[in-house]
C-alpha positions as CSV (number, residue, x, y, z in Angstrom):
1,X,-30.8,-18.1,13.9
2,X,-27.7,-15.7,13.8
3,X,-29.2,-13.6,16.5
4,X,-29.5,-16.9,18.7
5,X,-26.1,-18.0,17.6
6,X,-24.6,-15.0,19.1
7,X,-26.6,-14.6,21.9
8,X,-25.1,-18.0,22.9
9,X,-21.6,-17.1,22.3
10,X,-22.1,-13.8,24.3
11,X,-23.6,-16.1,27.5
12,X,-20.5,-18.4,27.3
13,X,-18.1,-14.8,27.0
14,X,-16.9,-15.9,23.7
15,X,-15.6,-13.8,20.8
16,X,-18.1,-12.8,18.2
17,X,-16.2,-13.8,15.1
18,X,-18.4,-13.7,11.6
19,X,-17.3,-14.9,8.8
20,X,-19.9,-13.3,6.2
21,X,-20.4,-15.0,2.9
22,X,-18.7,-18.0,3.8
23,X,-19.9,-20.3,0.6
24,X,-18.3,-23.9,1.5
25,X,-15.4,-22.5,3.3
26,X,-16.3,-22.8,6.8
27,X,-13.8,-21.6,9.4
28,X,-13.3,-22.9,12.6
29,X,-14.1,-20.6,15.8
30,X,-16.6,-18.4,13.4
31,X,-20.1,-18.0,12.9
32,X,-20.3,-18.9,9.2
33,X,-23.0,-17.1,7.6
34,X,-24.4,-16.8,3.7
35,X,-27.2,-16.6,1.4
36,X,-30.2,-18.9,0.5
37,X,-27.9,-21.0,-1.9
38,X,-26.3,-22.0,1.1
39,X,-29.4,-23.3,2.7
40,X,-28.6,-27.1,2.3
41,X,-25.6,-26.9,4.7
42,X,-27.0,-27.1,8.6
43,X,-23.4,-25.6,9.2
44,X,-24.1,-22.5,7.6
45,X,-26.5,-20.0,9.0
46,X,-28.8,-18.3,6.6
47,X,-28.8,-14.0,6.4
48,X,-29.1,-11.2,3.6
49,X,-25.7,-9.5,4.7
50,X,-26.9,-6.4,2.5
51,X,-29.7,-5.8,5.0
52,X,-30.0,-4.9,8.8
53,X,-28.2,-7.5,10.9
54,X,-30.4,-9.2,13.4
55,X,-27.8,-8.0,15.9
56,X,-27.4,-5.5,18.8
57,X,-25.2,-2.8,18.6
58,X,-21.2,-3.0,19.6
59,X,-21.6,-7.1,20.2
60,X,-19.1,-8.4,17.1
61,X,-15.5,-8.7,17.8
62,X,-14.6,-9.8,14.2
63,X,-16.3,-9.9,10.7
64,X,-14.3,-11.4,7.9
65,X,-15.5,-11.7,4.0
66,X,-13.4,-13.4,1.4
67,X,-14.4,-13.0,-2.0
68,X,-17.7,-11.5,-1.1
69,X,-17.8,-7.7,-1.8
70,X,-17.4,-8.4,-5.7
71,X,-20.9,-10.0,-5.8
72,X,-22.6,-7.1,-4.2
73,X,-24.2,-4.5,-5.8
74,X,-22.4,-1.3,-5.2
75,X,-25.3,0.6,-3.8
76,X,-25.4,-1.7,-1.3
77,X,-22.0,-1.6,-0.3
78,X,-21.8,1.5,1.9
79,X,-25.1,1.0,3.8
80,X,-23.8,-2.7,4.7
81,X,-20.2,-1.3,5.9
82,X,-22.2,0.9,8.3
83,X,-24.4,-1.9,9.4
84,X,-21.0,-3.6,10.2
85,X,-19.9,-0.5,11.8
86,X,-23.1,-0.7,14.3
87,X,-22.4,-4.1,15.2
88,X,-18.7,-4.3,15.7
89,X,-17.5,-3.6,19.2
90,X,-15.2,-0.5,20.0
91,X,-11.8,-2.1,18.5
92,X,-13.5,-4.5,16.7
93,X,-12.3,-5.3,13.1
94,X,-13.9,-6.1,9.5
95,X,-11.2,-7.8,7.2
96,X,-12.1,-8.2,3.7
97,X,-10.3,-9.8,0.8
98,X,-11.4,-9.8,-2.9
99,X,-9.6,-9.9,-6.4
100,X,-8.6,-6.5,-6.9
101,X,-10.0,-4.6,-9.9
102,X,-6.8,-2.5,-10.6
103,X,-4.2,-5.3,-10.0
104,X,-6.5,-7.1,-12.7
105,X,-6.7,-4.5,-15.2
106,X,-2.6,-4.3,-14.9
107,X,-2.7,-7.8,-15.7
108,X,-4.8,-7.3,-18.8
109,X,-2.4,-4.8,-20.0
110,X,0.5,-6.9,-19.9
111,X,-1.3,-10.0,-21.3
112,X,-3.8,-8.5,-24.0
113,X,-4.2,-12.1,-25.4
114,X,-6.3,-13.1,-22.0
115,X,-9.6,-12.0,-23.9
116,X,-9.5,-15.1,-25.5
117,X,-7.2,-17.3,-23.7
118,X,-7.6,-20.9,-22.7
119,X,-4.8,-20.5,-19.8
120,X,-7.0,-20.7,-16.7
121,X,-4.3,-19.0,-14.6
122,X,-4.2,-16.1,-16.9
123,X,-7.8,-16.0,-17.0
124,X,-8.3,-15.9,-13.1
125,X,-6.0,-13.0,-12.8
126,X,-8.1,-11.1,-15.4
127,X,-11.0,-11.7,-17.4
128,X,-12.8,-14.2,-15.1
129,X,-11.5,-12.4,-11.7
130,X,-13.0,-9.1,-13.2
131,X,-16.7,-10.5,-14.1
132,X,-16.5,-14.0,-12.4
133,X,-16.2,-17.2,-13.8
134,X,-19.5,-18.3,-15.6
135,X,-18.6,-21.7,-16.6
136,X,-17.1,-22.7,-13.0
137,X,-20.0,-21.0,-11.2
138,X,-23.0,-20.9,-13.3
139,X,-25.5,-19.2,-10.3
140,X,-26.1,-15.8,-11.5
141,X,-25.3,-14.7,-7.9
142,X,-21.5,-15.3,-8.6
143,X,-20.9,-13.2,-11.2
144,X,-19.2,-10.0,-10.0
145,X,-21.1,-6.6,-9.9
146,X,-18.3,-4.0,-9.0
147,X,-14.6,-3.9,-8.4
148,X,-12.2,-2.2,-6.0
149,X,-8.8,-1.4,-5.3
150,X,-7.1,-1.4,-1.8
151,X,-7.3,2.4,-1.9
152,X,-11.0,2.7,-3.0
153,X,-12.0,-0.2,-0.3
154,X,-9.9,1.8,2.2
155,X,-12.3,5.0,1.1
156,X,-15.5,3.1,1.5
157,X,-14.7,1.8,5.4
158,X,-13.5,5.5,6.4
159,X,-16.7,6.9,4.6
160,X,-18.7,4.3,6.8
161,X,-17.1,5.5,10.3
162,X,-14.2,3.2,10.8
163,X,-11.4,5.2,12.5
164,X,-8.3,3.1,11.3
165,X,-7.9,1.1,7.8
166,X,-5.0,-0.6,7.0
167,X,-4.0,-2.4,3.5
168,X,-2.9,-5.6,4.7
169,X,-1.4,-9.0,3.1
170,X,-3.6,-11.6,2.3
171,X,-4.4,-14.4,4.5
172,X,-6.8,-16.3,2.7
173,X,-6.2,-15.0,-0.8
174,X,-6.9,-17.3,-3.6
175,X,-4.6,-15.4,-6.0
176,X,-1.8,-12.9,-6.4
177,X,-4.5,-10.4,-7.9
178,X,-6.5,-10.4,-3.9
179,X,-6.2,-7.6,-2.0
180,X,-7.1,-7.4,1.8
181,X,-7.9,-4.4,4.2
182,X,-8.9,-4.3,7.7
183,X,-10.8,-1.6,9.1
184,X,-11.1,-1.1,13.0
185,X,-14.0,0.9,14.9
């Protein structure tokens, strides 16, 4: 389905903007893509983003992920970023936002009582941000598998072949501990 939707947009000479790992947050102007757990939503295209994407080289203008990378096991990240690089057009961008592990660790140091707190705001910026909130999201796919800082995320993008990487202000951030990196092909 993803291949067909991209083909339709290309025929209409429209930009190809993918919102990968969209969950229930659907963005206008994007092809909203997620895993099998979103199969109930007809507005979401189902595709495993850790596998080879069913797209031709150099066809995508933008890839956006918001709170996705932390749910992907570390061994899948570099191959996935290389795949993003393959499908992006020259000048294309991958914008990624996530809960920043370094910022969360700094919050834990500032609020050591967070390890057994009932304050949801502190939990979100600390322990629940690090591990995922299993009370709010009981599905195991929603647990966090790895963590990144802006600097470490930039290194992974460069290793995947992106020409330029920028740490930017969040555009879709859910909390002050979020970070955003944009990587340009």
